[in-house]
ChimeraX commands (.cxc) that place a marker at each C-alpha (Angstrom):
marker #1 position -23.69,-4.85,65.53 radius 0.5
marker #1 position -26.12,-6.43,68.16 radius 0.5
marker #1 position -29.60,-5.39,68.44 radius 0.5
marker #1 position -28.83,-3.37,71.62 radius 0.5
marker #1 position -25.93,-1.45,69.86 radius 0.5
marker #1 position -28.25,-0.82,66.73 radius 0.5
marker #1 position -31.15,0.51,69.04 radius 0.5
marker #1 position -28.70,2.76,70.84 radius 0.5
marker #1 position -27.42,4.12,67.51 radius 0.5
marker #1 position -31.10,4.51,66.37 radius 0.5
marker #1 position -31.95,6.61,69.29 radius 0.5
marker #1 position -29.00,8.85,68.63 radius 0.5
marker #1 position -30.35,9.31,65.09 radius 0.5
marker #1 position -33.91,10.02,66.36 radius 0.5
marker #1 position -32.52,12.67,68.68 radius 0.5
marker #1 position -30.98,14.30,65.55 radius 0.5
marker #1 position -33.93,13.72,63.48 radius 0.5
marker #1 position -36.26,15.79,65.86 radius 0.5
marker #1 position -34.10,18.71,65.14 radius 0.5
marker #1 position -33.99,18.15,61.34 radius 0.5
marker #1 position -37.68,17.90,61.14 radius 0.5
marker #1 position -37.71,21.40,63.03 radius 0.5
marker #1 position -35.72,22.68,60.13 radius 0.5
marker #1 position -37.65,20.86,57.28 radius 0.5
marker #1 position -40.97,22.77,58.15 radius 0.5
marker #1 position -39.30,26.09,57.61 radius 0.5
marker #1 position -37.89,25.20,54.03 radius 0.5
marker #1 position -38.09,28.29,51.94 radius 0.5
marker #1 position -40.21,26.49,49.37 radius 0.5
marker #1 position -42.74,25.26,52.04 radius 0.5
marker #1 position -43.17,22.87,54.89 radius 0.5
marker #1 position -41.24,19.60,53.91 radius 0.5
marker #1 position -43.50,17.58,56.07 radius 0.5
marker #1 position -46.67,18.76,54.34 radius 0.5
marker #1 position -44.97,18.45,51.08 radius 0.5
marker #1 position -44.20,14.72,51.70 radius 0.5
marker #1 position -47.99,14.18,52.39 radius 0.5
marker #1 position -48.36,14.52,56.26 radius 0.5
marker #1 position -51.37,16.58,57.62 radius 0.5
marker #1 position -50.87,19.25,60.24 radius 0.5
marker #1 position -53.17,19.71,63.22 radius 0.5
marker #1 position -52.80,21.51,66.67 radius 0.5
marker #1 position -50.74,19.17,68.92 radius 0.5
marker #1 position -52.54,17.52,71.75 radius 0.5
marker #1 position -50.98,17.94,75.15 radius 0.5
marker #1 position -48.49,20.72,73.91 radius 0.5
marker #1 position -49.64,24.19,73.57 radius 0.5
marker #1 position -48.33,26.27,70.46 radius 0.5
marker #1 position -46.88,23.47,68.51 radius 0.5
marker #1 position -48.10,21.45,65.59 radius 0.5
marker #1 position -48.75,17.57,65.18 radius 0.5
marker #1 position -48.18,15.91,61.87 radius 0.5
marker #1 position -49.81,12.73,60.91 radius 0.5
marker #1 position -50.00,10.33,57.92 radius 0.5
marker #1 position -51.24,6.82,57.24 radius 0.5
marker #1 position -48.28,4.29,57.06 radius 0.5
marker #1 position -48.34,0.47,56.88 radius 0.5
marker #1 position -51.72,-0.26,58.41 radius 0.5
marker #1 position -51.25,2.53,60.95 radius 0.5
marker #1 position -50.08,6.16,61.35 radius 0.5
marker #1 position -46.91,8.21,61.74 radius 0.5
marker #1 position -47.42,10.91,64.14 radius 0.5
marker #1 position -44.81,13.75,64.94 radius 0.5
marker #1 position -44.94,16.28,67.68 radius 0.5
marker #1 position -42.30,18.59,69.01 radius 0.5
marker #1 position -41.80,16.19,71.87 radius 0.5
marker #1 position -42.73,12.75,70.35 radius 0.5
marker #1 position -42.40,10.65,67.15 radius 0.5
marker #1 position -44.45,7.45,66.70 radius 0.5
marker #1 position -46.16,4.96,64.65 radius 0.5
marker #1 position -49.11,3.14,65.82 radius 0.5
marker #1 position -51.35,0.43,64.29 radius 0.5
marker #1 position -54.84,0.66,63.24 radius 0.5
marker #1 position -55.71,-2.35,65.33 radius 0.5
marker #1 position -55.59,-2.58,69.22 radius 0.5
marker #1 position -53.41,-5.70,69.06 radius 0.5
marker #1 position -50.82,-4.13,66.91 radius 0.5
marker #1 position -47.74,-2.96,68.73 radius 0.5
marker #1 position -46.01,0.15,67.59 radius 0.5
marker #1 position -43.24,2.45,68.81 radius 0.5
marker #1 position -42.59,5.90,70.31 radius 0.5
marker #1 position -39.66,8.08,70.65 radius 0.5
marker #1 position -39.90,10.67,73.36 radius 0.5
marker #1 position -37.42,13.49,73.07 radius 0.5
marker #1 position -37.02,14.17,76.73 radius 0.5
marker #1 position -36.17,10.44,77.45 radius 0.5
marker #1 position -34.25,9.88,74.35 radius 0.5
marker #1 position -35.50,6.48,74.09 radius 0.5
marker #1 position -37.45,4.30,71.70 radius 0.5
marker #1 position -40.23,2.32,73.40 radius 0.5
marker #1 position -42.97,0.18,72.39 radius 0.5
marker #1 position -46.55,1.55,72.10 radius 0.5
marker #1 position -49.71,-0.59,72.81 radius 0.5
marker #1 position -52.48,1.60,71.71 radius 0.5
marker #1 position -54.31,2.16,68.27 radius 0.5
marker #1 position -53.78,6.02,68.85 radius 0.5
marker #1 position -50.96,8.31,69.34 radius 0.5
marker #1 position -49.70,8.94,72.68 radius 0.5
marker #1 position -50.43,12.33,74.13 radius 0.5
marker #1 position -47.19,14.30,74.71 radius 0.5
marker #1 position -46.23,14.97,78.17 radius 0.5
marker #1 position -48.85,12.37,79.58 radius 0.5
marker #1 position -47.90,8.92,77.99 radius 0.5
marker #1 position -44.36,7.48,77.63 radius 0.5
marker #1 position -44.68,3.86,76.05 radius 0.5
marker #1 position -43.46,0.59,77.54 radius 0.5
marker #1 position -39.90,-0.60,78.08 radius 0.5
marker #1 position -38.98,-4.01,76.34 radius 0.5
marker #1 position -35.86,-5.78,75.29 radius 0.5
marker #1 position -33.99,-4.15,72.53 radius 0.5
marker #1 position -35.01,-7.04,70.10 radius 0.5
marker #1 position -38.69,-6.39,70.70 radius 0.5
marker #1 position -38.37,-2.59,70.63 radius 0.5
marker #1 position -36.41,-2.78,67.37 radius 0.5
marker #1 position -38.74,-5.16,65.72 radius 0.5
marker #1 position -41.81,-2.88,66.56 radius 0.5
marker #1 position -39.89,0.26,65.41 radius 0.5
marker #1 position -39.66,-1.23,61.77 radius 0.5
marker #1 position -42.76,0.53,60.23 radius 0.5
marker #1 position -41.81,3.87,61.55 radius 0.5
marker #1 position -37.96,3.36,60.47 radius 0.5
marker #1 position -39.20,2.42,56.89 radius 0.5
marker #1 position -41.28,5.68,57.07 radius 0.5
marker #1 position -38.14,7.55,58.09 radius 0.5
marker #1 position -36.09,6.09,55.21 radius 0.5
marker #1 position -38.99,7.11,52.75 radius 0.5
marker #1 position -38.94,10.63,54.18 radius 0.5
marker #1 position -35.26,11.03,54.14 radius 0.5
marker #1 position -35.00,9.69,50.62 radius 0.5
marker #1 position -37.63,12.31,49.60 radius 0.5
marker #1 position -35.63,15.10,51.28 radius 0.5
marker #1 position -32.58,14.15,49.56 radius 0.5
marker #1 position -34.18,14.15,45.94 radius 0.5
marker #1 position -36.58,16.99,46.58 radius 0.5
marker #1 position -34.69,19.56,48.60 radius 0.5
marker #1 position -31.10,18.44,47.49 radius 0.5
marker #1 position -27.69,18.18,49.03 radius 0.5
marker #1 position -27.36,21.66,49.90 radius 0.5
marker #1 position -30.52,21.74,52.18 radius 0.5
marker #1 position -29.34,18.44,53.74 radius 0.5
marker #1 position -25.95,19.71,54.58 radius 0.5
marker #1 position -27.21,23.14,55.83 radius 0.5
marker #1 position -30.24,21.60,58.08 radius 0.5
marker #1 position -27.52,19.08,59.59 radius 0.5
marker #1 position -24.95,21.77,60.17 radius 0.5
marker #1 position -27.59,24.07,61.88 radius 0.5
marker #1 position -27.52,21.92,64.85 radius 0.5
marker #1 position -24.29,23.02,65.79 radius 0.5
marker #1 position -25.55,26.41,66.91 radius 0.5
marker #1 position -27.72,24.88,69.45 radius 0.5
marker #1 position -26.78,24.90,73.32 radius 0.5
marker #1 position -27.56,21.19,73.48 radius 0.5
marker #1 position -25.88,19.85,70.49 radius 0.5
marker #1 position -25.30,16.02,70.03 radius 0.5
marker #1 position -24.90,15.45,66.22 radius 0.5
marker #1 position -25.13,11.80,64.88 radius 0.5
marker #1 position -24.39,11.49,61.16 radius 0.5
marker #1 position -24.67,13.85,58.10 radius 0.5
marker #1 position -28.20,13.33,56.63 radius 0.5
marker #1 position -26.82,11.36,53.86 radius 0.5
marker #1 position -24.73,8.97,55.79 radius 0.5
marker #1 position -27.74,8.67,58.35 radius 0.5
marker #1 position -29.84,7.73,55.44 radius 0.5
marker #1 position -27.35,5.07,54.44 radius 0.5
marker #1 position -27.20,3.75,57.99 radius 0.5
marker #1 position -31.01,3.68,58.38 radius 0.5
marker #1 position -31.28,1.77,55.03 radius 0.5
marker #1 position -28.71,-0.81,55.67 radius 0.5
marker #1 position -30.00,-1.72,59.30 radius 0.5
marker #1 position -33.49,-1.57,58.54 radius 0.5
marker #1 position -32.92,-3.66,55.43 radius 0.5
marker #1 position -30.78,-6.04,57.31 radius 0.5
marker #1 position -33.64,-6.56,59.55 radius 0.5
marker #1 position -36.07,-7.28,56.63 radius 0.5
marker #1 position -33.49,-9.95,55.33 radius 0.5
marker #1 position -33.34,-11.68,58.71 radius 0.5
marker #1 position -37.16,-11.76,59.27 radius 0.5
marker link #1:1,2 radius 0.2
marker link #1:2,3 radius 0.2
marker link #1:3,4 radius 0.2
marker link #1:4,5 radius 0.2
marker link #1:5,6 radius 0.2
marker link #1:6,7 radius 0.2
marker link #1:7,8 radius 0.2
marker link #1:8,9 radius 0.2
marker link #1:9,10 radius 0.2
marker link #1:10,11 radius 0.2
marker link #1:11,12 radius 0.2
marker link #1:12,13 radius 0.2
marker link #1:13,14 radius 0.2
marker link #1:14,15 radius 0.2
marker link #1:15,16 radius 0.2
marker link #1:16,17 radius 0.2
marker link #1:17,18 radius 0.2
marker link #1:18,19 radius 0.2
marker link #1:19,20 radius 0.2
marker link #1:20,21 radius 0.2
marker link #1:21,22 radius 0.2
marker link #1:22,23 radius 0.2
marker link #1:23,24 radius 0.2
marker link #1:24,25 radius 0.2
marker link #1:25,26 radius 0.2
marker link #1:26,27 radius 0.2
marker link #1:27,28 radius 0.2
marker link #1:28,29 radius 0.2
marker link #1:29,30 radius 0.2
marker link #1:30,31 radius 0.2
marker link #1:31,32 radius 0.2
marker link #1:32,33 radius 0.2
marker link #1:33,34 radius 0.2
marker link #1:34,35 radius 0.2
marker link #1:35,36 radius 0.2
marker link #1:36,37 radius 0.2
marker link #1:37,38 radius 0.2
marker link #1:38,39 radius 0.2
marker link #1:39,40 radius 0.2
marker link #1:40,41 radius 0.2
marker link #1:41,42 radius 0.2
marker link #1:42,43 radius 0.2
marker link #1:43,44 radius 0.2
marker link #1:44,45 radius 0.2
marker link #1:45,46 radius 0.2
marker link #1:46,47 radius 0.2
marker link #1:47,48 radius 0.2
marker link #1:48,49 radius 0.2
marker link #1:49,50 radius 0.2
marker link #1:50,51 radius 0.2
marker link #1:51,52 radius 0.2
marker link #1:52,53 radius 0.2
marker link #1:53,54 radius 0.2
marker link #1:54,55 radius 0.2
marker link #1:55,56 radius 0.2
marker link #1:56,57 radius 0.2
marker link #1:57,58 radius 0.2
marker link #1:58,59 radius 0.2
marker link #1:59,60 radius 0.2
marker link #1:60,61 radius 0.2
marker link #1:61,62 radius 0.2
marker link #1:62,63 radius 0.2
marker link #1:63,64 radius 0.2
marker link #1:64,65 radius 0.2
marker link #1:65,66 radius 0.2
marker link #1:66,67 radius 0.2
marker link #1:67,68 radius 0.2
marker link #1:68,69 radius 0.2
marker link #1:69,70 radius 0.2
marker link #1:70,71 radius 0.2
marker link #1:71,72 radius 0.2
marker link #1:72,73 radius 0.2
marker link #1:73,74 radius 0.2
marker link #1:74,75 radius 0.2
marker link #1:75,76 radius 0.2
marker link #1:76,77 radius 0.2
marker link #1:77,78 radius 0.2
marker link #1:78,79 radius 0.2
marker link #1:79,80 radius 0.2
marker link #1:80,81 radius 0.2
marker link #1:81,82 radius 0.2
marker link #1:82,83 radius 0.2
marker link #1:83,84 radius 0.2
marker link #1:84,85 radius 0.2
marker link #1:85,86 radius 0.2
marker link #1:86,87 radius 0.2
marker link #1:87,88 radius 0.2
marker link #1:88,89 radius 0.2
marker link #1:89,90 radius 0.2
marker link #1:90,91 radius 0.2
marker link #1:91,92 radius 0.2
marker link #1:92,93 radius 0.2
marker link #1:93,94 radius 0.2
marker link #1:94,95 radius 0.2
marker link #1:95,96 radius 0.2
marker link #1:96,97 radius 0.2
marker link #1:97,98 radius 0.2
marker link #1:98,99 radius 0.2
marker link #1:99,100 radius 0.2
marker link #1:100,101 radius 0.2
marker link #1:101,102 radius 0.2
marker link #1:102,103 radius 0.2
marker link #1:103,104 radius 0.2
marker link #1:104,105 radius 0.2
marker link #1:105,106 radius 0.2
marker link #1:106,107 radius 0.2
marker link #1:107,108 radius 0.2
marker link #1:108,109 radius 0.2
marker link #1:109,110 radius 0.2
marker link #1:110,111 radius 0.2
marker link #1:111,112 radius 0.2
marker link #1:112,113 radius 0.2
marker link #1:113,114 radius 0.2
marker link #1:114,115 radius 0.2
marker link #1:115,116 radius 0.2
marker link #1:116,117 radius 0.2
marker link #1:117,118 radius 0.2
marker link #1:118,119 radius 0.2
marker link #1:119,120 radius 0.2
marker link #1:120,121 radius 0.2
marker link #1:121,122 radius 0.2
marker link #1:122,123 radius 0.2
marker link #1:123,124 radius 0.2
marker link #1:124,125 radius 0.2
marker link #1:125,126 radius 0.2
marker link #1:126,127 radius 0.2
marker link #1:127,128 radius 0.2
marker link #1:128,129 radius 0.2
marker link #1:129,130 radius 0.2
marker link #1:130,131 radius 0.2
marker link #1:131,132 radius 0.2
marker link #1:132,133 radius 0.2
marker link #1:133,134 radius 0.2
marker link #1:134,135 radius 0.2
marker link #1:135,136 radius 0.2
marker link #1:136,137 radius 0.2
marker link #1:137,138 radius 0.2
marker link #1:138,139 radius 0.2
marker link #1:139,140 radius 0.2
marker link #1:140,141 radius 0.2
marker link #1:141,142 radius 0.2
marker link #1:142,143 radius 0.2
marker link #1:143,144 radius 0.2
marker link #1:144,145 radius 0.2
marker link #1:145,146 radius 0.2
marker link #1:146,147 radius 0.2
marker link #1:147,148 radius 0.2
marker link #1:148,149 radius 0.2
marker link #1:149,150 radius 0.2
marker link #1:150,151 radius 0.2
marker link #1:151,152 radius 0.2
marker link #1:152,153 radius 0.2
marker link #1:153,154 radius 0.2
marker link #1:154,155 radius 0.2
marker link #1:155,156 radius 0.2
marker link #1:156,157 radius 0.2
marker link #1:157,158 radius 0.2
marker link #1:158,159 radius 0.2
marker link #1:159,160 radius 0.2
marker link #1:160,161 radius 0.2
marker link #1:161,162 radius 0.2
marker link #1:162,163 radius 0.2
marker link #1:163,164 radius 0.2
marker link #1:164,165 radius 0.2
marker link #1:165,166 radius 0.2
marker link #1:166,167 radius 0.2
marker link #1:167,168 radius 0.2
marker link #1:168,169 radius 0.2
marker link #1:169,170 radius 0.2
marker link #1:170,171 radius 0.2
marker link #1:171,172 radius 0.2
marker link #1:172,173 radius 0.2
marker link #1:173,174 radius 0.2
marker link #1:174,175 radius 0.2
marker link #1:175,176 radius 0.2
marker link #1:176,177 radius 0.2
view
């Protein structure tokens, strides 16, 4: 699989993941993002939605209803941003999160975007591993199936298969690096 193909699949996975996070915050035993260690705050740029942030690999992961990103703590660190509206992973060149609806990230070659997405994808693997072990197979299946009732549905892989895909391709990247 070429890096372009891998990135194209990853963007499909991210589109699905945005939906899954929406279900995870409504888990009957409590918000799964908070249980994983994220902190909730008011979303900058979007009214009536929350923002979730946590430190990760010398930077931070931040999730909004419209954006998911990893940004480094230092200004020279390149991160990544996924914007739901454009359904693209792009590079992010700031030591802070983008403001939803105002900032979009920068285009780059698939190889560069994939490389700078690795911290975020490792976080995603850790999160989905937590979900599988803490919330169980039934929740994973139920939350994945829920997207079939949406008007705009474009399901990718069931959660357990998606986790295997992320692990395989992100670990493959680590072995090459």
